[in-house]
C-alpha positions as a LaTeX table, in Angstrom:
\begin{tabular}{lrrr}
\hline
Residue & $x$ (\AA) & $y$ (\AA) & $z$ (\AA) \\
\hline
Thr1 & 88.29 & 100.22 & 103.57 \\
Ile2 & 86.27 & 103.17 & 104.78 \\
Leu3 & 82.60 & 102.88 & 103.87 \\
Met4 & 79.76 & 105.40 & 104.13 \\
Ser5 & 82.00 & 108.45 & 104.08 \\
Asp6 & 82.58 & 111.40 & 101.78 \\
Arg7 & 86.14 & 110.34 & 101.01 \\
Gly8 & 85.24 & 108.92 & 97.62 \\
Ile9 & 87.18 & 106.59 & 95.34 \\
Pro10 & 90.95 & 107.23 & 95.42 \\
Leu11 & 92.38 & 108.85 & 92.30 \\
Ser12 & 95.47 & 106.66 & 92.62 \\
Phe13 & 97.59 & 104.72 & 95.08 \\
Arg14 & 99.67 & 107.90 & 95.43 \\
His15 & 96.71 & 109.90 & 96.69 \\
Met16 & 95.45 & 107.67 & 99.47 \\
His17 & 96.43 & 106.87 & 103.04 \\
Gly18 & 97.26 & 103.37 & 104.21 \\
Phe19 & 96.67 & 101.76 & 107.58 \\
Gly20 & 97.73 & 98.48 & 109.12 \\
Ser21 & 94.57 & 96.50 & 109.75 \\
His22 & 96.13 & 94.59 & 112.64 \\
Thr23 & 97.54 & 95.79 & 115.93 \\
Phe24 & 101.15 & 94.69 & 116.34 \\
Lys25 & 102.93 & 93.77 & 119.56 \\
Trp26 & 106.27 & 95.44 & 120.23 \\
Val27 & 108.62 & 94.35 & 123.02 \\
Asn28 & 111.54 & 96.62 & 123.92 \\
Ala29 & 114.97 & 95.59 & 125.26 \\
Ala30 & 113.67 & 95.86 & 128.84 \\
Gly31 & 110.88 & 93.39 & 128.06 \\
Glu32 & 108.11 & 96.01 & 128.21 \\
Val33 & 105.13 & 95.23 & 125.96 \\
Phe34 & 103.33 & 97.79 & 123.80 \\
Phe35 & 100.71 & 97.47 & 121.11 \\
Val36 & 101.17 & 99.47 & 117.91 \\
Lys37 & 98.95 & 100.67 & 115.06 \\
Tyr38 & 100.63 & 101.74 & 111.80 \\
His39 & 99.54 & 104.75 & 109.70 \\
Phe40 & 100.88 & 105.64 & 106.25 \\
Lys41 & 99.82 & 109.19 & 105.31 \\
Thr42 & 100.24 & 110.23 & 101.68 \\
Asn43 & 102.46 & 113.25 & 101.06 \\
Gln44 & 100.81 & 113.89 & 97.69 \\
Gly45 & 97.48 & 114.90 & 99.24 \\
Ile46 & 94.16 & 113.09 & 99.09 \\
Lys47 & 92.52 & 113.14 & 95.67 \\
Asn48 & 89.41 & 111.26 & 94.63 \\
Leu49 & 87.42 & 110.33 & 91.53 \\
Glu50 & 83.72 & 110.80 & 90.93 \\
Ser51 & 81.83 & 107.51 & 90.60 \\
Gln52 & 81.13 & 107.91 & 86.88 \\
Leu53 & 84.77 & 108.60 & 85.99 \\
Ala54 & 85.99 & 105.75 & 88.22 \\
Glu55 & 83.61 & 103.35 & 86.48 \\
Glu56 & 84.79 & 104.55 & 83.06 \\
Ile57 & 88.49 & 104.15 & 83.99 \\
Ala58 & 87.89 & 100.67 & 85.47 \\
Gly59 & 86.14 & 99.57 & 82.28 \\
Lys60 & 88.87 & 100.90 & 79.98 \\
Asn61 & 92.04 & 100.26 & 81.97 \\
Pro62 & 91.98 & 97.93 & 85.00 \\
Asp63 & 95.72 & 98.65 & 85.49 \\
Phe64 & 95.19 & 102.42 & 85.79 \\
His65 & 96.50 & 102.66 & 89.38 \\
Ile66 & 99.61 & 100.58 & 88.65 \\
Glu67 & 100.35 & 102.63 & 85.52 \\
Asp68 & 99.87 & 105.88 & 87.43 \\
Leu69 & 102.37 & 104.76 & 90.07 \\
His70 & 104.85 & 103.57 & 87.43 \\
Asn71 & 104.58 & 106.80 & 85.42 \\
Ala72 & 105.04 & 109.01 & 88.49 \\
Ile73 & 108.24 & 107.16 & 89.41 \\
Glu74 & 109.44 & 107.21 & 85.80 \\
Asn75 & 108.93 & 111.01 & 85.77 \\
Gln76 & 110.88 & 111.28 & 89.05 \\
Glu77 & 107.78 & 112.41 & 90.95 \\
Phe78 & 108.62 & 109.90 & 93.67 \\
Pro79 & 105.52 & 109.10 & 95.73 \\
Ser80 & 106.01 & 109.12 & 99.47 \\
Trp81 & 104.10 & 108.40 & 102.64 \\
Thr82 & 104.88 & 109.53 & 106.17 \\
Leu83 & 104.93 & 106.51 & 108.49 \\
Ser84 & 103.55 & 107.11 & 111.97 \\
Val85 & 102.57 & 104.80 & 114.79 \\
Gln86 & 100.20 & 104.87 & 117.71 \\
Ile87 & 101.74 & 103.21 & 120.77 \\
Ile88 & 99.44 & 101.76 & 123.42 \\
Pro89 & 101.02 & 100.47 & 126.66 \\
Tyr90 & 100.09 & 96.90 & 127.59 \\
Ala91 & 98.29 & 97.98 & 130.79 \\
Asp92 & 96.12 & 100.41 & 128.81 \\
Ala93 & 95.18 & 97.69 & 126.33 \\
Leu94 & 93.78 & 95.56 & 129.16 \\
Thr95 & 91.32 & 98.28 & 130.20 \\
Met96 & 90.21 & 99.63 & 126.81 \\
Lys97 & 86.49 & 99.32 & 126.15 \\
Glu98 & 87.15 & 98.42 & 122.49 \\
Thr99 & 89.45 & 95.53 & 121.71 \\
Leu100 & 92.69 & 96.40 & 119.94 \\
Phe101 & 92.45 & 93.17 & 117.99 \\
Asp102 & 89.24 & 93.97 & 116.13 \\
Val103 & 90.28 & 95.11 & 112.63 \\
Thr104 & 87.01 & 97.02 & 112.28 \\
Lys105 & 87.91 & 99.38 & 115.15 \\
Thr106 & 90.30 & 102.32 & 115.35 \\
Val107 & 92.21 & 103.83 & 118.25 \\
His108 & 91.44 & 107.50 & 118.89 \\
Gln109 & 94.37 & 109.74 & 118.01 \\
Gln110 & 93.46 & 112.14 & 120.82 \\
Glu111 & 94.17 & 109.39 & 123.36 \\
Tyr112 & 97.18 & 107.93 & 121.55 \\
Pro113 & 98.62 & 110.55 & 119.17 \\
Leu114 & 100.53 & 109.63 & 116.04 \\
Ile115 & 104.29 & 109.46 & 116.49 \\
Glu116 & 106.19 & 110.05 & 113.26 \\
Val117 & 108.69 & 107.28 & 112.56 \\
Gly118 & 109.93 & 108.07 & 109.07 \\
Met119 & 109.02 & 108.15 & 105.42 \\
Ile120 & 108.52 & 105.58 & 102.69 \\
Ile121 & 109.60 & 106.79 & 99.25 \\
Leu122 & 109.15 & 104.79 & 96.06 \\
Asn123 & 112.13 & 105.90 & 93.99 \\
Arg124 & 112.51 & 103.20 & 91.35 \\
Asn125 & 110.36 & 100.96 & 89.21 \\
Pro126 & 111.02 & 97.23 & 89.13 \\
Glu127 & 113.35 & 96.13 & 86.36 \\
Asn128 & 111.66 & 92.73 & 86.12 \\
Tyr129 & 108.01 & 93.14 & 87.15 \\
Phe130 & 107.37 & 89.39 & 87.24 \\
Ala131 & 110.36 & 88.57 & 89.44 \\
Glu132 & 110.17 & 91.65 & 91.70 \\
Val133 & 106.40 & 92.08 & 92.06 \\
Glu134 & 104.39 & 89.10 & 90.82 \\
Gln135 & 106.54 & 86.52 & 92.59 \\
Ile136 & 107.07 & 88.42 & 95.82 \\
Thr137 & 105.56 & 86.86 & 98.91 \\
Phe138 & 105.43 & 88.08 & 102.47 \\
Ser139 & 104.66 & 86.00 & 105.50 \\
Gln140 & 103.21 & 87.67 & 108.56 \\
Gly141 & 105.15 & 85.10 & 110.58 \\
Asn142 & 108.55 & 86.58 & 109.65 \\
Phe143 & 109.02 & 89.07 & 112.47 \\
Val144 & 112.02 & 91.28 & 113.12 \\
Pro145 & 113.36 & 91.24 & 116.70 \\
Gly146 & 111.05 & 93.22 & 118.97 \\
Ile147 & 107.86 & 92.39 & 117.08 \\
Glu148 & 105.92 & 89.34 & 118.22 \\
Ser149 & 102.67 & 87.52 & 117.58 \\
Tyr150 & 99.61 & 88.24 & 119.72 \\
Pro151 & 96.15 & 86.74 & 120.32 \\
Asp152 & 94.28 & 88.22 & 117.34 \\
Gln153 & 92.26 & 85.36 & 115.81 \\
Leu154 & 92.21 & 86.85 & 112.30 \\
Phe155 & 95.97 & 87.42 & 112.39 \\
Gln156 & 96.56 & 83.85 & 113.63 \\
Glu157 & 94.52 & 82.52 & 110.70 \\
Arg158 & 96.55 & 84.62 & 108.28 \\
Leu159 & 99.78 & 83.25 & 109.72 \\
Leu160 & 98.61 & 79.80 & 108.66 \\
Ala161 & 96.84 & 80.58 & 105.41 \\
His162 & 99.13 & 83.05 & 103.66 \\
Glu163 & 102.24 & 80.90 & 103.55 \\
Asp164 & 100.20 & 78.01 & 102.14 \\
Ala165 & 98.65 & 80.34 & 99.56 \\
His166 & 102.10 & 81.59 & 98.53 \\
Cys167 & 103.31 & 78.04 & 97.93 \\
Thr168 & 100.27 & 77.39 & 95.77 \\
Arg169 & 100.68 & 80.67 & 93.87 \\
Val170 & 104.44 & 80.80 & 93.26 \\
Gly171 & 105.59 & 77.29 & 94.20 \\
Ser172 & 107.89 & 76.12 & 96.95 \\
\hline
\end{tabular}
């Protein structure tokens, strides 16, 4: 969430950037440690709604954003985001004046420029929305090799709470 800015209310999921709130720890094959921030930049361009129109849409159709995404994919206007990362060496993280583990802080792109990794493209709608979307659960504790946990208190709490919440929501 970005408050007190002129960015406005996003027109749709397709027209907004995404950012990982947490800093992730990467460890390469040589055992070197880096901290990483994820950035998902929309390729559709930023578009916003005026407050009055946003309020009207929310009152008439609370599923507006989901429908917009579904319709774009159905019309083969596949939404995409460029995935980039900021990589901060471990030694740099120790001397930064702002903590990397505070989700309210950002890392300046002038100091650690974005490195493009790839693209995320949504190219199909779910065939069974309940099974493929409503019942999906992700645990922050399921890491791929090279990504590890780190001492972020909020992240540690989420590791514990989310899996329990999933069991309550969708069952064991």
